[in-house]
GUVEXDREN-404613 format. One line per field, with one value per residue (C-alpha): residue in one letter; x, y, z; residue number from 1. Coordinates in steps of 0.1 Angstrom, whole numbers. Example, Ala and Ser with C-alpha at 12.3 -4.5 7.8 and 13.67 -1.06 7.14 Angstrom:
# residues 2
aa = [a, s] $
X = [123, 137] $
Y = [-45, -11] $
Z = [78, 71] $
i = [1, 2] $
***
This chain:
# residues 238
aa = [m, s, f, p, r, p, l, l, h, q, s, w, l, d, l, t, f, v, h, w, a, v, e, p, e, t, v, a, g, l, l, p, r, g, a, v, p, d, t, l, h, g, m, t, y, v, g, l, v, a, f, r, m, y, r, v, g, w, l, g, l, p, g, v, p, y, l, g, t, f, p, e, t, n, v, r, l, y, s, v, d, a, h, g, r, r, g, v, v, f, r, s, l, d, a, s, r, l, v, p, v, v, m, a, r, t, g, f, r, l, p, y, l, w, s, r, m, a, v, r, a, e, g, d, t, l, t, y, t, s, s, r, r, w, p, g, p, r, g, a, y, s, r, l, t, v, r, r, a, e, p, l, g, e, p, t, e, l, e, h, f, l, t, a, r, w, g, m, h, n, a, f, f, g, r, s, v, y, l, p, n, a, h, p, r, w, p, l, h, r, a, e, l, l, e, c, d, e, d, l, v, a, a, a, g, i, e, g, p, l, g, d, p, v, s, v, l, y, s, p, g, v, p, v, r, f, g, r, p, s, r, p, a, g, i, p, t, p] $
X = [795, 786, 789, 762, 786, 822, 848, 872, 876, 906, 919, 948, 965, 993, 997, 1023, 1018, 1048, 1042, 1062, 1049, 1058, 1049, 1021, 1040, 1068, 1045, 1017, 1034, 1033, 995, 973, 952, 920, 936, 956, 974, 950, 962, 957, 967, 986, 1007, 1003, 1019, 1040, 1031, 1051, 1027, 1038, 1013, 1001, 976, 952, 930, 923, 891, 873, 836, 823, 845, 863, 897, 927, 949, 983, 983, 960, 981, 1014, 1034, 1031, 1047, 1035, 1045, 1015, 1004, 971, 947, 914, 893, 867, 839, 857, 865, 896, 918, 954, 977, 1001, 1036, 1048, 1034, 1060, 1045, 1061, 1038, 1047, 1013, 993, 1020, 1017, 978, 977, 1002, 984, 948, 947, 979, 989, 1026, 1031, 1066, 1079, 1100, 1115, 1095, 1089, 1069, 1081, 1064, 1080, 1057, 1047, 1075, 1071, 1097, 1089, 1116, 1116, 1141, 1129, 1134, 1114, 1110, 1131, 1150, 1163, 1174, 1153, 1146, 1130, 1134, 1109, 1108, 1081, 1068, 1031, 1016, 981, 951, 939, 907, 901, 925, 938, 928, 961, 956, 921, 932, 959, 938, 902, 906, 879, 894, 923, 930, 949, 957, 942, 950, 954, 923, 920, 898, 887, 883, 863, 866, 848, 859, 852, 867, 905, 915, 946, 975, 1003, 1037, 1074, 1096, 1127, 1142, 1135, 1161, 1147, 1150, 1115, 1103, 1132, 1127, 1090, 1102, 1098, 1129, 1143, 1155, 1121, 1132, 1116, 1082, 1053, 1031, 1037, 1007, 999, 966, 958, 938, 904, 884, 881, 858, 864, 837, 839, 860, 845, 862, 868, 854, 876, 905, 899, 914, 940] $
Y = [1098, 1134, 1167, 1194, 1221, 1207, 1223, 1223, 1208, 1201, 1176, 1151, 1145, 1122, 1103, 1076, 1054, 1035, 1013, 992, 966, 971, 955, 975, 979, 998, 1027, 1026, 1054, 1077, 1078, 1103, 1093, 1076, 1057, 1025, 1010, 995, 961, 936, 900, 913, 939, 977, 999, 1030, 1050, 1076, 1094, 1120, 1140, 1173, 1192, 1212, 1242, 1239, 1258, 1266, 1265, 1262, 1290, 1284, 1266, 1289, 1285, 1295, 1292, 1262, 1243, 1227, 1195, 1175, 1144, 1129, 1101, 1084, 1056, 1036, 1040, 1029, 1043, 1029, 1037, 1015, 1045, 1037, 1065, 1077, 1096, 1120, 1121, 1147, 1166, 1184, 1211, 1238, 1268, 1285, 1302, 1269, 1253, 1280, 1280, 1242, 1242, 1269, 1262, 1224, 1215, 1194, 1186, 1205, 1215, 1239, 1223, 1228, 1204, 1194, 1168, 1159, 1136, 1121, 1096, 1069, 1079, 1104, 1118, 1136, 1155, 1173, 1190, 1205, 1242, 1248, 1240, 1209, 1187, 1210, 1192, 1161, 1149, 1124, 1115, 1090, 1078, 1054, 1040, 1035, 1003, 994, 1003, 978, 960, 951, 960, 932, 931, 949, 976, 982, 985, 1010, 1033, 1031, 1056, 1081, 1103, 1111, 1111, 1140, 1157, 1192, 1215, 1185, 1167, 1138, 1145, 1126, 1146, 1127, 1130, 1118, 1111, 1088, 1053, 1056, 1048, 1028, 1015, 993, 1010, 1001, 1018, 1029, 1051, 1057, 1078, 1094, 1101, 1115, 1083, 1083, 1121, 1113, 1091, 1057, 1036, 1015, 996, 989, 966, 966, 981, 957, 979, 1006, 1022, 1052, 1071, 1100, 1114, 1123, 1153, 1153, 1170, 1172, 1173, 1188, 1171, 1150, 1136, 1099, 1084, 1060, 1039, 1006, 974, 961] $
Z = [882, 872, 889, 882, 893, 891, 912, 882, 848, 826, 800, 804, 771, 758, 790, 797, 828, 842, 872, 896, 921, 958, 991, 1008, 1041, 1023, 1014, 1040, 1060, 1030, 1028, 1046, 1077, 1067, 1037, 1034, 1004, 978, 967, 939, 948, 978, 960, 956, 931, 925, 894, 874, 851, 825, 804, 792, 813, 790, 798, 835, 844, 876, 885, 850, 837, 804, 806, 807, 775, 790, 828, 826, 799, 808, 810, 843, 858, 890, 914, 929, 952, 953, 982, 996, 1025, 1049, 1024, 998, 977, 957, 947, 944, 967, 950, 964, 940, 910, 888, 866, 844, 853, 886, 892, 892, 913, 940, 938, 942, 971, 990, 981, 981, 1000, 970, 966, 933, 923, 897, 870, 836, 814, 778, 759, 724, 699, 668, 651, 676, 700, 729, 752, 785, 804, 837, 860, 893, 901, 934, 962, 959, 960, 933, 902, 908, 872, 849, 812, 798, 762, 750, 718, 717, 702, 689, 710, 737, 733, 770, 797, 820, 856, 865, 838, 850, 886, 878, 856, 868, 896, 904, 931, 953, 990, 1004, 1037, 1039, 1068, 1091, 1078, 1053, 1023, 992, 960, 933, 896, 865, 830, 801, 799, 791, 755, 763, 743, 755, 751, 749, 774, 755, 782, 819, 837, 868, 905, 911, 928, 953, 959, 967, 996, 980, 985, 957, 939, 923, 895, 861, 856, 855, 833, 806, 790, 768, 764, 741, 770, 784, 796, 834, 860, 897, 924, 958, 985, 1013, 1044, 1048, 1079, 1098, 1087, 1069, 1081, 1057] $
i = [1, 2, 3, 4, 5, 6, 7, 8, 9, 10, 11, 12, 13, 14, 15, 16, 17, 18, 19, 20, 21, 22, 23, 24, 25, 26, 27, 28, 29, 30, 31, 32, 33, 34, 35, 36, 37, 38, 39, 40, 41, 42, 43, 44, 45, 46, 47, 48, 49, 50, 51, 52, 53, 54, 55, 56, 57, 58, 59, 60, 61, 62, 63, 64, 65, 66, 67, 68, 69, 70, 71, 72, 73, 74, 75, 76, 77, 78, 79, 80, 81, 82, 83, 84, 85, 86, 87, 88, 89, 90, 91, 92, 93, 94, 95, 96, 97, 98, 99, 100, 101, 102, 103, 104, 105, 106, 107, 108, 109, 110, 111, 112, 113, 114, 115, 116, 117, 118, 119, 120, 121, 122, 123, 124, 125, 126, 127, 128, 129, 130, 131, 132, 133, 134, 135, 136, 137, 138, 139, 140, 141, 142, 143, 144, 145, 146, 147, 148, 149, 150, 151, 152, 153, 154, 155, 156, 157, 158, 159, 160, 161, 162, 163, 164, 165, 166, 167, 168, 169, 170, 171, 172, 173, 174, 175, 176, 177, 178, 179, 180, 181, 182, 183, 184, 185, 186, 187, 188, 189, 190, 191, 192, 193, 194, 195, 196, 197, 198, 199, 200, 201, 202, 203, 204, 205, 206, 207, 208, 209, 210, 211, 212, 213, 214, 215, 216, 217, 218, 219, 220, 221, 222, 223, 224, 225, 226, 227, 228, 229, 230, 231, 232, 233, 234, 235, 236, 237, 238] $
***
């Protein structure tokens, strides 16, 4: 998929994906109208994804070096609509720049939150930290430390399901919309989770305990372009 005039462009760098399996009915009420949980062999997934946003740009304009570059950690669910468009639903997006947070909340009704954040690398080990400032719950936090392994040749069925997502479903002024994106195939590595201390998932309304993660992956990142939103028609039958 390509967009002659993308709505915005950016790069996602140094990503860590941590995923837990959950029953679809436990998260169905957290998705916007027009989307239901996407499943693989009867299960859906909760993702905690930490990374560095790099040089967000609008409508073909150059990416912004300061306001468009910041750490981010999001909690996401997996969705599909009546057109068969598979995507994600963001339950929270913590970011360290206040201006982009305010713009995303007011302009796109996305659940961005302002947090103190850092990404630190030491050899093959990366640590991501986050502590929420506004709007709350204040102090919601995460600390992830992973050690990346060798690159993957071919992802498993589950790894493909969790990462091959080309859009998001979101509620926008009372309407459900689908915002498509395009990027190259993910360069993926499996990763060892050394530390996972967080309450962002619970703060996003997802009840635990979730148990051990079923997948931990790392990617050096990809450039991304977003197209213009469209409205899903109808609600698919689970």
